[in-house]
Structures are given as C-alpha cells and as structure tokens.
C-alpha positions in Angstrom: 129.8 127.0 164.4 127.1 129.7 164.4 128.2 132.5 166.7 125.6 133.6 169.3 125.5 136.2 171.9 125.9 135.1 175.6 122.5 135.3 177.2 123.5 134.6 180.8 122.0 137.2 183.2 124.5 139.8 184.3 124.4 141.6 187.6 124.1 145.0 186.1 121.5 147.6 187.1 119.4 148.9 184.4 118.9 152.7 185.0 117.6 155.4 182.9 121.0 157.0 182.8 124.2 155.1 183.6 126.3 157.2 185.9 129.8 157.5 184.5 131.4 157.7 188.0 130.1 155.8 190.9 128.7 158.6 193.1 128.7 157.0 196.4 128.7 153.5 197.8 125.7 154.6 199.8 123.7 155.2 196.7 124.4 151.8 195.4 124.2 149.8 198.6 120.7 148.6 199.3 119.7 148.5 195.7 122.1 146.9 193.0 125.8 146.9 192.1 127.9 146.5 188.9 130.2 143.5 189.2 133.7 144.8 188.6 134.7 141.4 187.0 132.3 141.8 184.2 134.0 142.0 180.8 132.7 144.5 178.3 132.7 143.5 174.6 132.1 146.6 172.5 129.0 148.7 173.2 126.5 145.9 173.7 127.9 142.5 174.8 128.9 142.0 178.4 130.6 138.7 179.4 130.1 137.4 182.9 132.9 136.5 185.3 135.0 133.6 184.0 134.1 134.4 180.3 136.0 136.5 177.8 135.3 138.2 174.5 135.9 136.4 171.3 138.2 137.9 168.7 135.3 139.5 166.8 133.8 140.9 170.1 130.5 139.2 169.2 130.7 136.1 171.4 131.6 135.2 174.9 133.9 132.2 175.4 134.8 130.6 178.7 138.2 131.4 179.9 140.7 128.5 179.5 138.6 126.8 176.8 138.8 126.7 173.0 138.2 130.2 171.6 139.8 132.2 174.4 142.8 133.0 172.3 145.2 131.0 174.5 146.6 127.6 173.5 146.3 125.1 176.4 147.7 121.6 176.7 144.9 120.0 174.7 144.8 122.5 171.9 146.9 122.8 168.8 145.5 126.3 168.0 143.2 128.9 169.3 142.1 131.8 167.2 139.7 133.2 169.8 136.6 131.8 168.2 134.7 128.5 167.9 134.3 128.6 164.1 135.9 126.1 161.7 137.3 126.8 158.2 139.5 129.7 159.3 142.7 127.7 159.9 141.6 126.5 163.3 138.8 124.1 163.9 135.9 125.0 166.2 137.3 122.7 168.9 140.9 124.0 168.5 142.2 120.4 167.9 143.1 120.9 164.2 145.0 123.5 162.4 143.0 122.5 159.3 145.9 121.3 157.1 145.9 118.3 154.9 148.0 115.4 156.4 147.3 116.1 160.0 145.2 112.9 160.2 142.1 114.9 161.1 139.1 115.2 158.6 138.4 118.8 158.3 135.1 118.9 156.4 134.8 122.7 156.7 137.8 123.2 154.4 136.5 120.6 151.9 138.6 117.6 152.9 137.2 114.3 151.8 139.9 112.3 153.6 143.0 112.7 155.7 145.3 109.8 156.2 148.0 111.7 158.1 150.2 112.2 155.0 150.3 114.0 151.7 151.5 111.1 149.6 149.2 110.4 146.6 148.2 107.0 145.4 147.2 105.6 148.7 143.5 106.4 148.5 143.8 110.0 149.7 145.5 112.6 147.6 148.0 115.3 148.6 145.0 117.7 148.7 143.0 115.3 151.0 140.5 114.4 148.3 139.4 110.8 147.9 141.3 109.0 145.2 139.0 106.9 143.1 137.4 106.5 139.7 134.4 108.7 139.3 135.4 111.6 141.4 135.9 113.9 138.3 139.6 114.2 139.3 142.3 112.4 137.3 144.3 110.6 140.0 147.4 109.7 137.9 149.2 108.2 140.8 146.2 106.0 141.4 146.4 104.7 137.8 143.7 106.8 136.3 144.0 108.0 132.6 140.8 110.1 132.7 137.9 110.7 135.0 134.6 112.1 133.8 132.5 110.9 136.7 130.6 107.7 137.2 130.0 105.5 134.2 131.1 105.7 130.6 131.6 108.9 128.5 132.6 109.6 124.9 136.3 109.5 125.7 136.5 107.7 129.0 135.5 104.2 130.2 133.8 103.6 133.5 137.1 102.4 135.0 138.8 105.7 134.1 140.8 104.4 131.2 140.8 106.2 127.8 138.1 104.8 125.5 139.6 103.3 122.3 138.3 100.7 119.9 140.2 97.5 120.6 140.4 97.8 124.4 138.0 94.9 124.8 135.3 97.0 126.5 132.0 98.1 124.7 131.5 101.7 125.6 127.9 102.5 124.6 128.3 106.2 125.2 130.9 106.2 122.5 128.4 104.4 120.2 130.4 101.2 120.3 128.5 98.0 119.5 131.3 95.5 119.7 134.9 95.5 120.9 137.4 92.7 120.9 140.6 93.3 122.8 143.6 94.0 120.6 141.5 93.6 117.4 140.7 96.6 115.2 140.2 94.8 112.0 137.0 94.3 110.0 135.1 91.1 111.0 131.9 89.6 109.8 130.1 90.8 113.0 132.0 94.0 113.8 133.5 96.9 111.8 137.0 98.0 112.7 135.6 101.1 114.4 133.7 98.9 116.8 130.3 99.4 115.3 127.9 96.7 114.0 128.3 96.2 110.2 125.6 97.8 108.2 125.2 98.5 104.5 124.8 102.2 104.4 127.2 103.1 107.3 129.7 104.5 104.8 132.3 101.9 105.8 133.2 99.1 103.5 133.7 95.9 105.4 134.9 93.2 102.9 134.0 90.4 105.4 130.4 91.5 105.9 127.5 90.1 103.9 124.5 92.4 103.9 121.2 90.8 105.2 118.9 89.1 102.8 121.2 88.1 100.1 124.0 86.1 101.9 126.0 85.4 98.7 127.8 88.7 98.3 130.4 90.4 100.6 130.2 94.2 100.8 132.1 95.7 97.9 131.5 99.4 98.6 129.5 101.6 100.9 128.9 105.3 100.0 126.0 105.6 102.5 123.5 106.0 99.6 123.0 105.3 95.9 125.8 106.7 93.8 127.1 106.1 90.3 129.8 103.9 91.8 127.9 102.0 94.5 124.5 100.7 95.3 122.9 101.8 98.6 120.7 99.7 100.8 117.3 100.2 99.1 116.7 96.5 98.8 116.7 96.2 102.6 116.4 92.6 103.7 113.9 89.8 103.3 111.0 92.3 103.4 112.0 93.4 99.9 111.1 91.3 96.9 114.8 91.4 95.8 115.8 90.1 99.2 118.7 92.3 99.7 120.3 91.6 96.3 122.7 94.3 95.1 123.1 96.1 98.5 126.5 97.7 98.8 127.7 96.1 95.5 129.2 97.8 92.5 126.2 98.8 90.3 125.4 97.0 87.1 122.3 96.5 85.1 120.9 93.0 85.9 121.9 93.0 89.6 118.2 93.2 90.7 118.9 96.5 92.4 117.4 99.8 91.1 120.0 102.5 91.3 118.8 105.7 89.7 122.3 107.2 90.0 123.7 104.5 87.8 123.5 105.1 84.0 124.0 102.8 81.1 126.3 103.5 78.2 123.5 105.6 76.5 123.4 107.8 79.6 120.0 106.5 80.6 119.4 106.4 84.4 118.4 103.0 85.6 114.6 102.8 85.8 114.1 99.2 86.7 116.1 96.0 87.3 114.5 92.6 87.5 117.7 90.8 86.7 116.3 89.6 83.4 113.9 90.6 80.6 110.3 90.9 81.8 107.2 92.2 80.2 107.7 95.6 81.9 111.5 95.8 82.3 114.4 95.3 79.9 117.3 93.3 81.2 120.9 93.6 80.1 121.1 91.9 76.7 122.5 95.1 75.3 125.4 94.9 77.8 124.7 98.2 79.5 123.8 99.7 76.1 120.7 101.6 75.1 117.5 100.4 76.7 119.3 98.3 79.4 117.3 98.4 82.6 114.7 100.7 81.2 110.9 100.3 81.2 110.2 98.0 78.3 108.5 99.4 75.2 108.7 98.8 71.4 110.9 101.5 69.9 113.4 101.8 72.8 116.2 100.1 70.8 116.3 97.0 73.0 114.9 93.7 71.9 112.9 92.2 74.8 111.3 88.9 73.9 109.2 89.0 77.1 107.5 92.2 75.8 104.3 91.5 73.8 102.5 94.0 71.6 98.8 94.5 71.7 98.1 91.5 69.5 100.3 89.2 71.6 103.4 89.1 69.4 106.7 88.8 71.3 109.2 91.4 70.4 111.5 90.0 67.6 113.6 93.1 67.0 113.9 96.7 68.1 116.0 99.2 66.2 114.2 102.2 67.6 112.7 103.0 64.2 111.7 101.4 60.9 114.6 99.6 59.1 114.7 97.3 56.1 114.7 94.3 58.5 112.7 95.5 61.5 109.5 97.3 62.0 109.5 100.2 64.4 106.5 101.3 66.5 104.3 103.2 64.0 101.4 100.9 65.0 101.8 102.0 68.6 102.5 98.6 70.0 99.9 97.1 67.6 100.3 94.4 65.0 103.7 94.1 63.4 105.4 96.5 65.9 108.9 95.4 66.7 108.6 92.4 64.4 110.9 91.3 61.6 109.8 93.3 58.6 107.9 91.6 55.8 105.2 92.5 53.4 101.9 91.1 54.7 102.6 91.6 58.4 100.0 94.3 58.7 102.6 97.0 59.4 103.6 99.6 56.8 107.3 100.0 56.8 108.6 102.5 54.3 112.1 101.3 54.8 111.2 97.8 53.6 111.8 97.2 49.9 110.3 94.4 47.9 112.4 92.4 45.5 112.2 95.0 42.7 113.1 97.9 45.1 109.7 99.3 45.7 109.4 100.8 49.2 106.4 99.5 51.1 103.4 101.8 50.5 100.8 100.0 52.5 100.3 96.7 54.3 96.9 95.4 55.3 98.2 91.9 55.8 96.2 90.8 52.7 94.8 92.0 49.4 92.3 94.8 49.8 90.6 97.1 47.3 93.3 99.8 48.0 96.4 97.8 48.9 98.1 94.7 47.4 99.1 91.9 49.8 102.0 89.6 49.3 100.8 87.1 46.7 103.9 88.0 44.7 106.1 86.9 47.6 107.8 90.3 48.1 107.9 90.6 44.3 106.6 93.5 42.1 103.5 95.2 43.4 103.7 93.6 46.8 102.5 96.0 49.5 101.9 98.7 47.0 98.8 100.8 46.5 96.5 98.6 44.3 96.0 99.6 40.7 95.5 97.8 37.4 98.8 97.7 35.6 101.0 97.2 38.6 101.7 93.6 37.6 100.2 92.3 40.8 96.9 90.3 40.5 94.7 91.6 43.3 91.3 89.8 43.0 89.8 92.4 45.4 90.6 95.3 43.1 87.7 96.1 40.7 87.7 98.3 37.6 85.1 101.0 37.0 82.8 98.3 35.5 82.9 96.3 38.8 85.1 93.6 37.2 87.4 91.9 39.7 91.0 91.9 38.5 91.7 88.6 36.7 95.2 89.2 35.5 97.8 91.9 35.5 100.9 91.8 33.3 101.5 95.5 33.5 100.7 95.8 29.8 98.6 94.2 27.0 99.6 90.6 26.4 98.0 88.0 24.2 96.1 86.6 27.2 95.7 89.6 29.5 94.4 93.1 29.0 96.4 96.0 30.4 95.1 99.3 31.5 94.6 101.2 28.3 91.0 101.7 29.4 92.2 103.5 32.5 90.5 101.1 34.9 87.5 101.0 32.5 85.8 97.9 31.0 88.1 95.0 30.3 91.0 96.5 32.3 93.1 93.7 33.9 90.8 91.0 32.5 91.6 87.9 30.6 91.7 89.0 26.9 88.7 88.0 24.8 86.9 89.4 21.8 83.8 91.3 22.9 85.1 92.4 26.3 85.1 96.0 25.3 88.9 96.3 25.5 90.9 96.4 22.2 94.0 94.4 22.9 96.4 94.7 20.0 98.7 92.1 21.5 95.9 89.6 21.1 95.5 90.6 17.4 92.4 92.7 18.0 91.8 95.5 15.6 88.5 96.5 17.2 86.3 95.5 20.1 82.8 96.7 20.5 82.2 94.9 23.7 78.6 94.8 24.7 77.7 97.2 21.9 78.6 94.9 18.9 75.5 93.9 16.9 74.9 90.2 16.2 75.0 90.7 12.4 78.0 92.9 12.7 76.7 95.4 10.1 75.4 98.1 12.4 77.9 100.1 14.3 76.7 102.4 17.1 78.3 105.8 16.5 81.1 106.5 19.0 80.8 103.2 20.7 83.7 101.3 19.0 87.1 102.0 20.5 88.9 102.0 17.2 86.7 102.7 14.2 87.5 100.6 11.2 88.6 102.8 8.3 86.7 103.3 5.2 83.8 101.0 4.6 85.1 98.3 7.0 83.3 97.3 10.0 84.3 95.5 13.3 83.5 91.8 13.3 82.2 91.1 16.8 83.3 87.5 16.6 86.9 88.0 15.4 87.4 91.7 16.5 88.8 92.3 13.1 87.9 95.1 10.7 86.3 93.6 7.6 
C-alpha cells in the first residue's frame, strides 16, 4: 500500500510565529484554538483526534484499526502500517508465512493451501507445483523443468529426454522415437534421427535412396579411401544413388576421388563398365582402372576407338613386340595388335628374320616396303634394291621399277652392283646395261652396244674385254 499523508483539516491556527507557551486564554478566545487531542508526528504531520501516527511517522492511521500497532480481535498482526510484504499484510490478517492458507502475493506466493507439504500442487515454499514453472518439483514427479515445451535435455512433460522414451523431441533434433527401442531400423537410426547416407552413422538396415538394392555398408560423412559418400544423391543423379555409403570399388558406378587403384591412381570416372570415355575394371583395380580412357594408359578398353575407328585391341602403355603403343596419337594402328602393314611403325616389332620395323606405310611405297613378304625379310624396312624384298613402287636411278630382288646377282635377277643404277633389281637379260656374272655375262653394253658389235664406245662398257676381244651385244660374251 502506498503511504500517503493525512489530508484532513486540522483545527490549528496558522500564525506567523507559533507561540511556545499559550499566553492567555483571552488571546486565543474569539479567534482560534489548538485542539489538545491533536497528535503530532514529527515536525510536519499532525493526526486529528481518533488517529495515531504510523510506525514510520509518515502516515496517520485510525485508532483501533489495522496499522495502529495494537492487535485487536480480528487481527493476527499489527506492525503500525498498512503495507504488505514486511511480515504483516496491509489488512493485518496475515503474518505472511507459507502455509497460513492466505495467498500473500506481496512476498511472492503463488499458492497457499494451508500446509507446507510438497506434492499436493503447492510446494513448501508456496510456489505452484507443475511442469513448466522452471522449478524441478521432485515430489510432484518431475525429473527436469526448463519451462513450457521441449528443450535439449527435457521433454515438455518434465521428464528427461532420451532416445527410446517414445516421444519425439524436436528441440533435441529427434526425428523418430519408438519406446524402448534404441536399435537401428530401416526408418530410424538408433540415435532417433532419420537415416541418411552422409550422417556419419552406419545403419546396416537402411537402404540409401535411389538404388534400393544395397544396405548401408559404411558412412564416413564424405568420400574417403574406405567409404563412398553421398555424391550420387538419389534419382536426380544418372547413377541413381548407386554406390552411396558402400565400400568403394572400381566399377560401382560411383566416382570417389579419394579411392585409388593398385597403381595409386585416384578414381577419375566410373561408369560401371568400359565406355568410350572411361575405363572399367577389367584390370581388377590395376593400372588404368576407372581412369579416363586413352590409348597408352595400359588398360585395354574395347569401347575406345582411335581416330580411324579401330577399337582398342591391346594397350601395354608403350610399343611391344605384340602391341602398338600410341606413337600415332590415337591414329591408325594405335593400340592394335602389332603387325607389318598396319600403318604404325613399331620398332619393337621384329619380322621373321629379326629385323626391327623401320617404317610402316601400310603398303609398298617408294621409301618403305610393305608386307608382301608376310613379315619376312625386308618387310617394313626402308626400301632399297638388294634388300630381298620386291617393291614394285621402288625405282632405280634409270626410273626402272623393281622387278625382282634376290639380294644379290642370280641367273635370273640382277642385284645392286650398279648401286641403284641401270638394270639394278631387274630381270637379268643381255643388253640391260648390268653385267650379271651369275647369268654368265662377261660384259653388257646395254643401250650403248652397236648392232655389228665391232665398235665399242670408250668407257661405256662395264667390263672391257681384254686384248683385242670385244663384247658381243647378243651373248654378252667377250669374243
């Protein structure tokens, strides 16, 4: 109660100077008098008859009523004021103690049921017992009380939050909760959260979305060398969830850059099989497995075509005696089984007489032998008369196309004594300008022999006949 001063008019004369002693009754009679029953409270407040000063001398209270300092029959206390919260209520009917069956709001009571026994709805401190009051009323059955609603550790009904209590506490990030069940289920992890690939919890009864054929094998929360993450998502990904939260392997249709094959190559691609752009796992996690496909990577990918449309037949990563490498830069013969005539020069390839391939144009050319000898002598060698390979495109200095090549003079074929000159690698005949001793020739004027055989142009015969003998242009004999 707000204390106020008594404003009732008092029969007191207001003079310039208050006379300490009443001078004479005659002086006061006829003008005004000071009531002798007036109560003085301090220097300022005067209480009228029938009123007394309060304990703090600031308020007048009616004598015989609450606040006069005397306890009458209807009062349980009287502390000479009409204020509550000081041990006596403003109406003097309560001593403001818990358990007196009076609700004393001024001292913070929320209830007062006439006793101090807890557990009956009103505590021993006269606070309301109930969930949500921020007080743990143990006698009322409460385990916790963090106010209305759920909290991280307390349910709305003031019981401790725990997974398996049958109540889904959203403030504690619970998504599901089955009473008494803290095991992994297809629709709920044992920590009462929704199963998800990438949640760092391995739920062996959960199948990641998209690919519903595989249970979760692992979950590291991201791609690791031991576990696939969740990069394949769900049906929005072409792989449709395949490989999510599975042990990584090349061919699982999941690209895991943290996973490496046996050659320590980080996975670049994974289509689950060989494609024109990606190697599968034919090498069983070996070199080239799950790498971007290219000739020369050491992985044979039949789906990979070189620039002339040849499917890869082999890939040793380099030229070998059985397989071409990639010197042609994915061109003809690249990553094909090595053979003379394939258009790919493979120095590791030997023909049947042990000659390393020097050239390969895929056919006879003026500079390179083809494979008419079926990998025999001269095959895929630089073309020259005397190499024992008949190359009809090769011409000697006289423009004669090679007719034969025995590697030396024979009775039917000229060799190369003329150093690619007239008659070299031609069928042997008298008059061809090439003296072939194997054909019995002693001389051969060629085009320079005279019809009568008796005039010999100086310096034109390859072997001069001795003495007075001359070269017979018909028999190529000296006579």
